[in-house]
N, C-alpha and C positions, 0 to 999 in steps of 0.2 A: 143101580141096584148092586153092582159088583164092587162099588167103592165102599159101601158101608162096612163090610167086614174088615177092610184094611184100616179104616178109621178107628174101629173098636179095638183092634190090636194095638194101635198107637197109644190110645188112651190108657189101655191096660198096662202098657210098658212104662208109661210115665206116671202111673198112679192115678190116672184120671184127671190131673191138674195141668193147665197150660204152662209152657216153659217160663214165662215171665213171673209166675207165681212160685217158682221154686227158690228155696233159700240159698242154695249154692250158686244160683245164677246171680242173685243180688250181691252175694259175698264176693264173687269173682269180679262183678262189675264195679263194686266199691274199691276193691284192691287195685284193679286196673285204672280206675279213675283217679285214685290217690296217687298212683305212680305217675300218671300223666300230669296231674296237678303239681306234684312235687318237682317233676322235671321242668314244667313250665315256670314254677316259682323260682327254681334255681336259675333258669335262663334269664328270668326277669331281673333277679338280683344281680346276676353277672353283668347285665347290660348297664347297670348303674355304677359298677365298680371301676376304679382306675385301670388304665391300660396296663398290660403285663409289664411293659418296660418301666412303668412308674413305681413298681413294687421295690425297686432298688433305691428309693429315695433315702437320703441320709439326713435331710433337714426338714424342719417344719415349713409349712406355708407362711407367707407374710414375714419372712425374715430376710435380712441382708447382712452379709459379712464382707468386710473390706480388709484385704490382707496386703502387707508390704511385700517387697521383692523377696525377702528372706522367709516368708510364710507367717510371720508374726501378725497378729490381728490388730488392726488399727481402729476399727469401729464395728459394732454390731447393732442391728435394729431388730426388734421383734423378739419372739420367744426362741432365742438361740443360746447355745452353750458357748462360752468363751473358748473352751478347750475341747476339741474332738479327740478323745483318747482312743488308742488302739486297745483291743481287748487284753493284750499281754501287758499293757501299762496299768491295768486296774488290778489291785491286790486280789488274790484268789478268795480270801475270806469275805471280801466285800461283794464279789460276784455271787458267792454261795449264800450270803445273807439275804440278798434280794430273791434268789430262787427259793430259799426256805420260807421267806415271808410271803411271796407273791405267787409262786407256781412250783410246788414241790415235785410235780411230775413233768417238769419242763422238758427233760430229755426224752420222755417216752411218748408224749402225745403228738398229734399232727397239726397242732394249732388250736384245736377245740378239745376240751377235756371233760366229758360228762361225769366221769368219776370224781374229778375235782369239784364240780358243781354240787354233787350230792354231799361230799365231805364238807364243803363250805356251808351248805344249808344246815346240816346237822350241828356243826360247831356254832353257828349263829343262833340256832334254836336253844342249844344248851346254855349259851351265854346270855340269851335274851337281848341280843344286840348284834350289830355287824362287826365281827372281829376278823372275818376272812371273806375275801371276794372270790367269785367263781371264774372271773376272767383270767385267761392265761396271759403270760408275758407277751406272747405273739398278738393276742387280741388287743392288749393295751397299746402295743406299738402301732397297730393299724388305726386305732382310735386317735393316737397322737398325730399320725402322719396324714390321714385321709378323711376322718369322720368328725362330725360335730359331736358335742357332748350331750345332746338331748336324750332323754330317757324314753325311748319308744321301742316297740317290738321290731319295727322295720329296721331301725338302726342296729339293733342287736343281731338280727339275721344277717345284715350286711357285714357286720363285724366278724361273725363266725365264718362266713364264706370267704371274706378277704383274708382272714388268718390262715385258712386252709391253703389258699392260693399262695400266700407269702411263704408258707412252709415248703411249698414245691419249688420256689425260686431261690430261696436263701438257705444257708446252713444255720444250724442252731447258734453257732458262734457269731455269725453275722447279725442274727436277730438280737442276741443278747447285747452285742456291742452297740448297736443302734439304740436299743432301749436304755441302756445305762448312760448314754450321751444325751438323750432327749427327754427323759422322764422329768416332770416338774416336781420339785421337792420343797416348794415354799420359799417365801422371802425373795422372790426374783431369781431363784436358782434353778437352772435347767441342766440336768445331768449331774453325775456324782462329783465331777471336778469342781463345778460351781458350788455345790452343796458343801463340800469339804472346806472351800475357801470362805463361804458366807457364814457358816456356823462355827468353824474352828480355826479359820485362817491358816489352813494347812493344805498340802497337796494330798491326793488320795493315798499315796504310799506312806504318808506320815501318820495316818489315822490309827488309833488303838482299836482293839476288837470292840469295845463298848461304843466307840464313836461310829464305827462301821455299822453296828446294829441300829444305832440311833438314826442314821441316815437311811438305811434300808426300811426302817419302820415308818418313814414319812410318806411313802408312795401312795397308800390308800386314801389318806386324808391329810395333806400337808398343813392345812390351816388348823386342824384339830391336834396334830401331834408335833407341831413346831416347838422345839425346845426353848426358844426365846420368848414364846408366848404362853405355852402350857407345859412347864417343866415336869410336873407330876404325870401328866398324860404321856409325855414323851418317854419318861422312865418306864412306865408300865408297858408301853409299846416296845421299847428297847428290850426289856426283860423277856417279853413274849417271843421276840425274834431270836434271842439267845437260847430260849428253851427249844424252839424248833430246830435250831442249828445243832443242839445237843442230841435231840431225838433222831435227826438225820445223820448222826455220827460225824458231823463236820468239825465239832469241837468236843473236848472232853468235859466231864462235869466240873473238873477243877478250873478249867479255862472259863467256863460259864460262870462259876461262882465268883471268880476274881473280877470278871467284867461287870457282874451285877453289883458288886460292892464299890465299883469305881464311881466317884462323884461325877455328876454331869457338869462339866466346866466348859463354858462357851467363851469364844473370842470372836465376836462378830465382825464381819467386813461387808462392805457394799459389793454387790455382784460385779464381777469384772466386766461384764458386758455393757455396763453403763459408763465405763471409762472410755474416753476417746483420745487416741493419739493423733497428732498432726491434724487438728480439726480443719484448718484452712484447706489442706490437701484433700481430706475426705469429703468436705463439702463440694469441692471442685469435681471430684469423682462422681458424686451423686448427680450433679448437673450434667455430666458428660454421658451418663448411662443411656438416656433416651436416644442418643445418636446411634447406639449399637444394638439395642434390643427393643422389641415392640412394647407398646403400652400394656398389652395383655400379659406378656411375660413379666413385666415389672409389677403389675398388679397382683399376680399370683405369688410372686416372691420366691423365697427359697434359694436365692442367688448367692454365689460366692464370687467376689470380684478380686482378681489378682492384679496388683498394681506394680508400678515401676519404682516406687519410693525406696530409697536406701535409708533405713532407720538411723544408721550411724552418721551419715552425712546430714540427715535431717536435724539431728540433735546438735551437730556442730553449727549448722546454719542458724538455728534458733538462738544458740548462745552468742554467735557473732552479731546478729541483729540486736539482741537484747543488750549486749555490752555497749554497742555504739549508741543506742538510745539512752542508756543509763549514764554514759559519760559525755561524748560529744553532743548528744541531743540536748543535754541540760544547758550547756553554755553556748550552743549554736542555734538554739530556739527552733528545733524540730522535734516532733513528738511521735512520728510514725516512720516505719521503714518496712521494706519488703525485699525478698531475695528469691531467685529461682535458679536452679542448676539443672542443666540439660546435657545429656550425651548427644552431641550433634550428629553422630554417625547413625544413631538409631532413632533419634527424636524422643527418647525416653526421659521423662522428668524425674530427676533423682532427689531433689529437695525443693520444698516450697514453703516459704514463710510469708504469709499474707498480711501480717500486721503484728501489733504489740500484744493484744489481749482479745482472743476470740470470744471469751465469755462476756465481754462488754460490747464488742462490736464484731459482727460476723462478716463485715465488708472485706473482700479479698482484694488487696492492693496489687496482687500479681495479675489477676485476670479481669478485675472489674474496674479498676481505677484508670481512667483515661487522662494522661498527663502529657505536657509538652516535653519532648525528649531533648530539647536544646541541642548542643553540639554533637551528641551521639549520632544525630541524623546525618552529619557530614560524611560519615562512612559510606553512605549510599551515593552521595553526590560524587565523591572522589572515585568510588568504584565504577560509576557510570563513565566518568572521564577516562579512567584507565582502560576500561573495556572498549571505549571508542577509539583507542589507539594512542592516547596521550601518554607521555612519559612522566614519571614522578619528578623529573628535573625540569619540566616545562615551567616557565616563570610567568608570574603575574605581578602587577604593580599594586602594592598595598598603599593606596592613596584615597583621598576623599572621592566619593562618587554618589550621585543621586540618579536612580533609574525610575523613570515614570513617577516621580514624586516620592519614591521610597529610598531612604538613606540608611544603609547598614552602618553600624558603628563597631569599632573595636573597643575592648575594655581599656579604660584610661584615656580614650579619645586620641590615641597616638597612632602613628603610621610608621611603617618599616621599609618602605621603598620596594625594590624588586625582590621577590621571594619565589622559590620554586614550590611546587605543590607539596613535596615531602615536608619541607620546613613549615609551610603554612598549616598543614594538618597537625604536625607535632605541636605547634604553638597555638593551634585552634584560632586562626585569624579569620574573623567573620567576613571581612570585605572580599577576601580572595575566594572564600567558599561561595559567595553569591556570584562572583565573576565566573567561577567554574560552572555553576549551575546555568548561567546564561549561555555559556559556550556549548554545553551538552544538551540542554533543553529540559522542559518539564516532563514531557511524555516519556522519554527513555528513563529518566530518573525515577519517576513514579512506578513505571512498569518493573524496573529492576527491584525496587524496594518491595513491591508486592510479590514478585517471584521468589525473593529471598525469605519471605515469611511475614511481612507486615500485612495485617488484615484490615486495619482501620482506613477510613477514607483519607486520601491525601489530595489537597487542593493545589492547583498550579499557581502559586504566588511566589514572589521573590524570597519571602521569608521562609519558604519551605527549606531552603538550604541551612537555616539556623534552627530548625526544629520547632516550627510554630504549629504544626499539625499534631493533634493529640494521638497517642498510641498507648498500649498497655505494656507492662514489663515483660510478660510472657512472649508476645510477638516480637518485641524488640530484641530480646535475648535470643530467641530462636533464629531471627534473621542474621544476627552476628555469627551464629553457629555455622551459617553457610560459608563464611570466610574460612572457618576452621576445617571444613570438609572439602576444600578446594572447589567451592562453587556449587556443591550439591546441597539441596534443601530437603529435609525430612520433617514431616508434620509433627509438631510436639504433641505428646500424648502421655497419659498417666495410667492407662489400663493395658495389660498384656493379654489377659484371658477372662472370660466370664463363664462360670459353670452353673448348671441348673441343679435342681434338688437331687438328681441322681448322680451328680458328680461328673456329668458329661459336659464337654466344652461346647458351648453354643455360639461363642464368638472369640476370635483371637486376633491380635493386632497384625496388620499387614499394611504398613505405610511405606511404599517404595520411595526411594530418593528421586528427586527431579532436578535436572540441571537448571540452575538459576543464573550462574555466572561461569564464564570459561575458567578453566583451572589456572591458566597463567595469570589472568587478572586477579583471581582470588589470592594467588601466592604473592603477587606484588602488593596487594592491599594488606596482607598479613605482615609483610616486611615493613610497610609504612606504619601500621598500627603497633608493631613492636617498637618502633622509634618513639611513639607517643608514650609508651611505658618506660623505655630506657633513657629517654632524653627529653621528655616533655611533660605534659600535664598529668599523666597517669603514673608518675613515679612511685606513689604510695602502694601500688599494686604489685611491685616487683617481688618475685620469689627467688630465693637464694640459689636454687639449683636447677631451674628449668626456665625456658623462654616463655614470655607472656606477651600477648597482643591485646589491645583494647582501646577504648575511647571514653573519656570523661564527657560530662554534659551538665550544664547549669542553665536553667531557664531564667526568665526575667525576674530580677530581685531575689535570686537564689530560692525561688519557690520550690524548685525541683532539683535535687542533687543526684546525679547518675554516675554509674560506672558499669560498662559492659565489657567484660574481658574474657579471654579464652586461652586454653592450652589445647594441644591437638585432641585430647580426649574429652574435654568438658568446656562448656561455655556457661558463664554465670553472670547474672545481672543483678544490680543493686539499685534501689531507689530509696531516697530519704526525703522527707518533707512533712507537710501538714495537710490533713484532710480538708480543712477549710481554705486551703490555698494561701494561707498567710505567709508572707515572706520570712525567710530564715536568715540567720547571721552566719550560715555555714558555707562550705565550698564542696565541690565534687571530690576533693581529696579525701573527705570523710567517707564517701561511698567507696572510693578506691581502697581505702584502708580496711573497710568492712569486708570487701572482696578478698583482700589479702588474708585477713583473719580466718575466713572460711576456707579458702583454697589451700592455705599452708597446711591445715590439718586434714582436709579431705583428700589431698593428693599424696599423703603419706603412704608409702608402699606401692604407689602407682608408677609403672615404668616411665622413665623420662624419655619422651619422644621429641624429636626435632620437627620444626616446621619445614615445609618444602623449601628448597633453595629458590632464591629469587631468579626468575627467568631472565634471559638476555633481553635487554630493552631495545636493542638495535633491530630494525627491520620488522618490528611487531605490526600485525594487522589487526584492526579493530573487529570485534565480534558484535558490537552494538553501533548502530548508525546514529551519530549525534544529530539533533534537530535544534540547532542554536536559535535562541530567542532574539528577536529584533525589537528592542525597546523603541517606543515612540520618542522618548526624550532622555538624553543622558547628559548630566552635568558633572564635570570633573572637579567639582569643588563642593564644599559643604553648603547646605541651605542657610546655615547660620551666618555664613560669610556675606550673604546678600542682605541679611537683616541688620547685622552690626559687625563691621570689619574689626577683626581682632578679638571679638567677644567669644568666650568659650561656648560651646554648643550644648549647654546644659538643658536647653528647652527643646532639643531636637528629638525626633522619634527614636524609639528603641530599635535595635536591629531585628526584632521579631516582627511585630505588626504595626508598631507605632501607636497602638491604642492606649498604652499605659503611660501616663505622665507622672503618676504619684511615686515619689521616692526613686526617680529614674536613675540618679547617679549612684545609688547605693549598690546595684548589681546590674550586670548585663550578660548576654549570652556568652560572651567570650571571657568570662572571669577565669577560665582555665589558663589564660595567658599569665594572669597574676599568680595563679597557683604554681606555675612552673618555677617561680622564684622562691616560693616558701610553701612547703607542703603541710605545715603545722596547722591542724584544724582548730587549735585553741586560741587562734589569733583573736584579740579583742578589737573592738571597733576602732579605737584610736590607733592601733597598730596598722590596720588596713588603710586608714586615712593618711598616715605618714608614708606608707609604701606607695599609695596612689599618687601623692603629691610629687614623689620623686621618680615615678615610673618612666617619664619621658627621657630623662638623662640616663637612666639605667639602661633602657632598651637601645638608645642610640649608641652608647658606649660599647655595647656588646655586638652590634651588627657585624663588624668585620669577622667575628669568630663563627658566624652562623653556619657556614658551609662545612664546618668540621663535625657537625652533629648529624651523622649518617649511620644507619645500621648496616653492618656488613651482612653478606649472605650467610646461609647456614651450612656452608661447606665444611665447617669445623665447629666443635663446641664453642658456644659463645659465652665467654666469661662476662660477669656483670661489668658493664661499662660505667665509668664515672660520668655522671650527668653533667652536661655543660649548661646548667641552668643560669638564668640571668642573676647577677649578684644583687643582694638587697641594697637599698638606697644608702645605708650607712656602712656598706662594706668597703674596705680599703683595697680589695682585690688581691691582697697578699696571700700567696699560696701557703704560707706557714700558719695562717690563722686557723686552718681546719683542725689542727691538733687540739686546739682549746675549745672547739665548738662540738656539741653532740651531733650525732648523725641525724639525718632527716627522720629515720624511723624512731630513734630515741625521742626526738622532739615531738613526734606525732603520737607516741604512746601515752595514754592518760597516766597521770601520777597516781590515781587511785582506781583500782579495778571495781 
């Protein structure tokens, strides 16, 4: 009974209506609910947006940019601009033309501009068409970098929210710079630099005011306003941009009038991004990328790959290979060539020529072609021997031998009697190389070759000494680089850094050097390989002012022509031949000459460094334990002697594997011995036959002089030594005859470039 009066008082105070029926209650509830819904909607949108760190992206997704060591672009894939310009590199009028056209309040808003939307809507209504967009430059940039182009409310809300976040992270100048480098402007042009080149074949700073307005007018609808497709529409759009620039007091009425009257003159070019420099190298880089970044990162793209390639040296390498194929290749019957140059101290690939014409054949003969290295493999056999404690002056008998049915042969089927290892390597004597392999063993030789950089499988056969196991040019060249670095091997590589869309480094090269051969043995081998160049088969590689070490190689029937050579700062390998493995009429001196053509120019301006001094030979202890082979049967005479006494061994096995009997007498692995007599690659077949027929008498007459052919240590600068090559068969041996004969390099140089 006492409660009723209080209830009546409450009803009177509230007008007699329950609280839930009051207008202010529902108004408050609606506002509060709207705020909650708005906050929830914002949080929901924010959860779908890119991470804060990603807002610094400077590249679109699904793009790949490969750069040379000097920063120049070698290749681009996807929607990328060839040139990423700094804002200060872009003309002021070009920047202001885009602002006047796309976002007149760019400096005032925070990423989203309601006032701009209202103005654009009114202008579009008055024009009865779309003449102005409501999206700010910041919104357009977010769409370019992070969003798809679908026309939905949800996408628009995300765009607005993302633009606001971007304005918090980046300055106006940073936003404008990214936009001007990324905006699509039609005909494959991304960014103002591409557009200036595509439409006018100019750089941005060369554009006239009218041309700047034309490019700025493309942004809303590149296909509609493209001047090469719709010139009248492009002019109307250009004039509108000029009008807005005048209204915003960017230009004067006189400047606008002059620009309007300027004719629209185009000079079209293909987008620079479709151009590819050094395609063999860039294709190699793309195949290497999965080693360093995950499939997810590769799929998302936006990567910039910085490489080791030296563009200047690359151009020289391409010219050297092309010249050899154009000249020697024509008369020596080889159609392909490859070259790779490596800094052996860092493992960085400085130049790579994978073949003759990438447009016709993308097969990279540096990294993909597996070929028999011929006598270049002898370097590893002799290195194993030296590392086991042997001296370069240890002697072997160059005489007929058959080991377990395998009979190695020298070129010309001749023999030289007792020879030391230095002389045998210089003259590339096959029989002695096999005997050295037998002394040191298969296992140590194969292990050393692998430690020095050979990746391919090496089989334990006697023909291993003569290069019967296939390798590729990159690994062979890299392995010889271990001689140049006193026995240290660094993995060859072409990538220095990989950057993501934000410009952050996600991978950088770190290839530590590994000891493959002791320093003394490496120095002795370099001393021996210098002798190959200065007094043996590699004479065509000599450089006038610096020491060179290296080794030639020729496989069966001259199918492969090699030279791997080095100076202290660079190792370069050359291969010449035919993809179908067809025999050539050439010699490895052509490869050595190609090496010389490249290195002579590449080394210009490079400090002249000496090789290490040859260590003392007395009292040396081996660092590798030899595991000498014990053949089951050894015959100290030729197999052909058993078949027909006195008959020439024209039907005997070749010194490689004995499997090829066709045209066997035409070439053999030790053709380098013949090359030491005459380095001229233009020899005709009849000349070779004449030289071959007289090779026995020539070699025998020169044997007493053999010991004079030694390379001195590098204790003092080494002038070019006169090569004591074997005289030609028709030589009289007169010292005075040299004045009437051209030098070996003059004879080697083609008569027509």
